[in-house]
C-alpha positions as a LaTeX table, in Angstrom:
\begin{tabular}{lrrr}
\hline
Residue & $x$ (\AA) & $y$ (\AA) & $z$ (\AA) \\
\hline
Met1 & $-11.99$ & 12.99 & $-12.52$ \\
Thr2 & $-8.58$ & 13.22 & $-11.03$ \\
Ala3 & $-7.26$ & 11.91 & $-7.89$ \\
Ser4 & $-7.07$ & 15.20 & $-6.38$ \\
Gln5 & $-10.94$ & 15.87 & $-7.04$ \\
Ile6 & $-11.69$ & 12.47 & $-5.71$ \\
Ile7 & $-9.85$ & 13.30 & $-2.53$ \\
Glu8 & $-11.75$ & 16.69 & $-2.16$ \\
Glu9 & $-15.01$ & 14.91 & $-2.47$ \\
Ile10 & $-13.86$ & 12.46 & 0.09 \\
Lys11 & $-13.25$ & 15.50 & 2.57 \\
Arg12 & $-16.91$ & 16.36 & 1.91 \\
Leu13 & $-18.32$ & 13.23 & 2.99 \\
Asp14 & $-19.74$ & 12.67 & 6.65 \\
Pro15 & $-17.33$ & 10.68 & 9.09 \\
Lys16 & $-19.32$ & 7.51 & 8.62 \\
Glu17 & $-18.95$ & 7.45 & 4.77 \\
Gln18 & $-15.48$ & 8.66 & 5.27 \\
Leu19 & $-14.86$ & 5.44 & 7.09 \\
Gly20 & $-16.18$ & 3.34 & 4.43 \\
Val21 & $-13.69$ & 4.97 & 2.08 \\
Ile22 & $-10.93$ & 4.25 & 4.28 \\
Arg23 & $-11.96$ & 0.50 & 4.75 \\
Phe24 & $-12.12$ & 0.24 & 1.05 \\
Ala25 & $-8.64$ & 1.90 & 0.51 \\
Tyr26 & $-7.05$ & $-0.65$ & 3.01 \\
Gln27 & $-8.71$ & $-3.60$ & 1.19 \\
Leu28 & $-7.47$ & $-2.28$ & $-2.06$ \\
Asp29 & $-4.08$ & $-1.95$ & $-0.85$ \\
Ala30 & $-3.98$ & $-5.38$ & 0.82 \\
Glu31 & $-5.18$ & $-7.01$ & $-2.45$ \\
Arg32 & $-2.94$ & $-5.05$ & $-4.95$ \\
Lys33 & 0.03 & $-6.63$ & $-6.43$ \\
Leu34 & 2.93 & $-4.45$ & $-7.44$ \\
Ser35 & 4.28 & $-4.16$ & $-10.96$ \\
Gly36 & 7.74 & $-5.20$ & $-11.82$ \\
Asn37 & 9.16 & $-1.62$ & $-11.56$ \\
Glu38 & 7.65 & $-1.11$ & $-8.13$ \\
Leu39 & 9.21 & $-4.39$ & $-6.88$ \\
Ser40 & 12.56 & $-3.55$ & $-8.30$ \\
Gly41 & 12.54 & $-0.11$ & $-6.79$ \\
Leu42 & 11.72 & $-1.79$ & $-3.38$ \\
Ala43 & 14.45 & $-4.36$ & $-3.85$ \\
Glu44 & 17.00 & $-1.59$ & $-4.37$ \\
Gln45 & 15.66 & 0.04 & $-1.26$ \\
Met46 & 16.17 & $-3.15$ & 0.61 \\
Ile47 & 19.82 & $-3.45$ & $-0.45$ \\
Asn48 & 20.62 & 0.03 & 0.45 \\
Ala49 & 18.71 & $-0.07$ & 3.85 \\
Cys50 & 20.88 & 1.38 & 6.76 \\
Asp51 & 19.68 & $-1.33$ & 9.35 \\
Glu52 & 18.17 & $-4.80$ & 9.45 \\
Leu53 & 14.88 & $-3.43$ & 10.77 \\
Glu54 & 14.29 & $-1.27$ & 7.74 \\
Ala55 & 15.43 & $-4.24$ & 5.39 \\
Ala56 & 12.88 & $-6.56$ & 7.07 \\
Arg57 & 10.20 & $-3.92$ & 6.67 \\
Ile58 & 11.04 & $-3.44$ & 2.90 \\
Arg59 & 11.24 & $-7.36$ & 2.52 \\
Asp60 & 7.62 & $-7.64$ & 3.94 \\
Leu61 & 6.41 & $-4.93$ & 1.57 \\
Ile62 & 8.14 & $-6.88$ & $-1.35$ \\
Met63 & 6.45 & $-10.13$ & $-0.28$ \\
Arg64 & 2.99 & $-8.58$ & $-0.08$ \\
Gly65 & 3.43 & $-6.77$ & $-3.17$ \\
Phe66 & 4.43 & $-9.89$ & $-5.09$ \\
Tyr67 & 2.05 & $-12.40$ & $-3.55$ \\
Gly68 & $-0.69$ & $-10.17$ & $-2.20$ \\
Gln69 & $-1.89$ & $-10.01$ & 1.35 \\
Arg70 & $-1.69$ & $-13.28$ & 3.33 \\
Arg71 & $-5.04$ & $-14.41$ & 4.32 \\
Asp72 & $-3.87$ & $-16.52$ & 7.26 \\
Ala73 & $-2.17$ & $-13.61$ & 8.96 \\
\hline
\end{tabular}
């Protein structure tokens, strides 16, 4: 099954079941660590960021992607 097929199936779910899928996706994202290539790409974006706020946002993504979601936050 492809990602597109899964998305279409999710669209067919009732709102309560969709909410469960959304919660699962957020949890999965919070726990997922990024690959070396993904981290390198983010580091390059951070270096090329136009302002400090964007650089800080990317730095947070790198930290979360390297260590995983902080449990004390």
